[in-house]
N, C-alpha and C positions, 0 to 999 in steps of 0.2 A: 821082452819077455815079462809074462804076468808075474806079479808079485803074491798071487793068490797060491799058496802052499799050505800044506798040514801044518808045519811048524811055525810059519809066519802069516797068519791069516790076514787079508787085506783090511785095512781099517782107513776111514776117512777122517780129516780133521775138520770140524765145523767152525765157522767163523760167527763171532757174535756181532757186535756193531764196530766197523773200522774206526779206530781213534780212541775206543774205549777199552779200558782193562778187561780181561776176560771174566773176572767176578767183580760185577758191578752192582750192587744192593739197591742203589737208587735206580737203576733201571729194571732190576728184578722185580720190585714193588710194583710199579706201574703196569708191568707185565701180569702179575698176579691179580691185580685188580682189574685188568681187562678181562682177563680168563673167567674171574669170578662173575663180572658183570655178564659176560656172554652166556655164562652156565644159568645165571639166575634169569636173564632175558627169554632165552629160548627154552627153558623148562617151563617157566610161567606161561609162555605161549601156548606150548604143547598142553599143559594142564588145563588152561582156560578153554581153549577149543574142545579138549575132551570132557569138561564138566559143564559146560554151558551149551545147552541144546540149541539156542538161538543162533549159535555159531556153527552147527553142522550144516554147512553150505559147501559147494565145490570150491569157492575162492578160499575159506578156511581150512578146507582139505588140503588144497595145495600149498598153503601156507605152512600147514604142518609138516608137510614134506619139505620145505625149504628150511624150516627150523632144525630138522634131523639133519638134513644136508650140512648146515652150518656147524651143528654140534660135532659131525664128523671131521668136517675140515680143520676145525680149531683143535680137538682132540689129537688129531694125526701130527700136529706141529707142538704140542704142550710139552712132551717128554724131553726133546731135546733143547728146546728154548730155555725152560726153566733150569735144565741141567747146566747149561752153560753159565748162566748168570748167577745160579745159587751155589753150585758145587765146583765149578771150574772143570766140568767133565766136556770136553771137546772132541774126544774120539768117539767114533761110531763104526762098528762092524759092518763090512759090506752088506751081509744079508740084512741087516737091520735098516740100513740106508735105503735098500730096495723096497722093503715093505713100506717103509715110510712114504717114499717116492709114489708108489702104487697108490696108496690110500690118499694122499693128498691130491694126485690128479684124478682119480675116480670120483672122489666127493666134488672136486671143482666141476667134472663134466656133468655129474648128477644136478648140482645146482644149477648150472647153466639150462640143463633141460626142465627144470622145475620152473625157471623163469619163462621159459617159452610155453609151458602148460598154463602159466599164469597169465600170459599174454593172451592166449587162446580164449582162458575164461572171460576176459574183459572185452575181448573182441564179440562173443557171442551175446554177453550181457548187454552191450550198447547197440550192436548192429541187428541183433535178432532176439530181442527181450522177451517175445512172446513164446519163442521156442527154447529159452534158456534151460528150463526144467527137463524137457523131454531130451535135449541134446547132451547136457552134462549129466548123465545118470551115474548113480553109485558104481554100476558095473565098468562104465567108461573110465571114471576117475581111477578105479583100482587097476585096470588094464594099463592105463596111461602111467602110474606110479611104477608098476612093474617094468614097462617097457624102458622108461628113464633109468631105473635102477640096473637092468640088465646091459642096456648100452653104456653106462658109466663103467660097470666093472668089466665089460667084454672089450671094448675099445682099447683101454688102457693096458690090459694083460700083455698083449704082445711086446709093448714098449718095456716092460720088466723082464720078459722072458729074452728079448733081443740083447738087453744090455748087461745080462748075466754073463754071456758068452765072450765078452770083450775083454781084451788085456789092458790092464792100467800099469803104466810104467813111468808117469810122469809124477808131478807134485800131486798129493793126494789132499791138498787143501781146497776145501769148498768154500763157495763165496757166501753163503747163508747159514742160519741157524737150524737148518733143515734141508732135507735132500729133495732137489728139483731135477727133472731129467735133463733140461738143457745144461745145468751146471755139472752134473755128473759127466755127461757126455763129452764135455771138454776136456776131461782127464784122460780120455781113452787114446791109446797111442797106435791103434789100429785104423782100418777103414771104417768111418762111421757113416758112409753114405745111405746104407739100408735103415740105419736107426734114425738118422736126421729125417730122410724121406718119409718113413712111416711116422715118426713124431709130428711132421709137418702136416701129414694126411689126417692124423687123428685130431689135431686141432680144427683143420678145416671141416672135418665131418661132424664135430661137436659144437665147438663155439663158433665157427665160422658159420656154418649152416643155421645155428641157433639164432646168432645176431641178426642175420638176413630176414629170418621168419618173424623175429619181434619187430624189425623194422616194417615188414610188409603188413603186420598186425596193425600196428599203430598208424600206419598211412591209412588203412581202411578205416580205423577207429576214429581219426581225426577228420575224414571225409563225412562219416556219419554225424559227428557231433556239429560240425559245421552247418549240416543240413536241417539240424534242429531249429525250429523257428523261435521258440521261447528262449530268452536270455537266461531265464533262472533255471530251466530244464538244461539248457547247454553247460552252464557253470556246475551243475550238480553231476551231469555225467563226466565231465573232464575231471572232477575231485575225487570219483572213485578210481581213477587211474593213477593219482598222485603218488601213493605208496609205492605201487609196483613200478613206475617209472623211476623213483627215487632208488629202489632195490636194483634195478638193472644199471643206473649209473654208478651205484656204489660197488657193484661187482665188475663191470666192464671197463671203467676208466682206468682202474690200477692193472688190470689184466693187460689191456691194451699198451700202458706204459711200459709194464714189464717186459712184454714181447718185443717192442720196439727197442728197448735199451739192450736186451740180450743180443739181438741181430746185429743193430746199427751203432749201439752207444759204448763200444769197447774203450773209447777214449775218455768216458765220463769216470768220474771219481767212484771207488767202490762204494762209498756211502748211499750214492744215487741207487744203485741196484739192490743194496739192502733194504732201504726205507721202501722202495717200491714193493720188493716181495713182501716184506713185512705188512704193508697196507693191503695188498693183495689177498693176503690170508687172515689178516686179523680184522679189517674193517668190516667186510659184510657181517660175519657171525655177531659182531659187536652193535653194529648200527640198525640192521633189519629188525629186531625187536623193538627198538626204541623207535623207528619210522612207524611200524604198523600199531604200536601202543599209542602213539599220537593221533592215529586216525580212528582207532577202535575204542570205545569208551569202556567197554568190558574189560579188555586187556590192561587197558592205563589203570583201571580201578584196581585189579588184582597186584599189579606191580607196585603201586603206591602203598597198598596194605602190607606187602611184603618189606617193603624199605622201610616203613614206618615200624613194623615190628621188630625189625632187625635193629 
């Protein structure tokens, strides 16, 4: 029977890092620094792209979308993670858990979609450079952004709706410092076939198709680069893809590792699951601004000015 009643609302217990005390200030301080670095980096990216007219190009429009998705992804996990390590607050109401789960998975799907759009941008720039401006118009970029956003919020909505109707009568202890669909689903004591099947379908329709599209784009990009006669022009063409390739690896490697461990790594220690989940949600928002500032002197200059001013 469900434990969700008016007198006793269902709450989950979040887990910090296995083996560490609930209140661990030496862990909270690095987390705060990571979140501050994430906010500084992504806000600087958005501000620089907005104020520097030389960056008003399709590639940097998509980079702005990536920065906004990174901000949303990080801010979705910020309240519970800092609450655990600063205030020893490990309990989370069911409704709040579902809201957090929804935003985490939605922003993750949006980020995956933006990476596909950036792969298409690089494909057109390298394979069809003379048609770049006519293909990637402002209208197309705006429509692409809305399509990515609507797909992200729409494909995850049934996940949140379906899990609200499920009974929870087992342990209410989650494995992470935030709510993930796979983690909440394992606490259900009813039939989870529909939830599990739709969750798998949603992943295939978003990150599965996105990764295949990116792979196909880069297959054609590499083929076009290899057909360039000049060694210098070939190196220059490849260098324009380095930042995007780094962003893809930063996003997909922890995601694939987390998915594999959730399905096949039940024998692994809990610390492995926790670290992979934290890397999946914290690494892209922190590292993406650093990767792109390394390749873009305007962004690098703004970040250095801010750091020196602070």
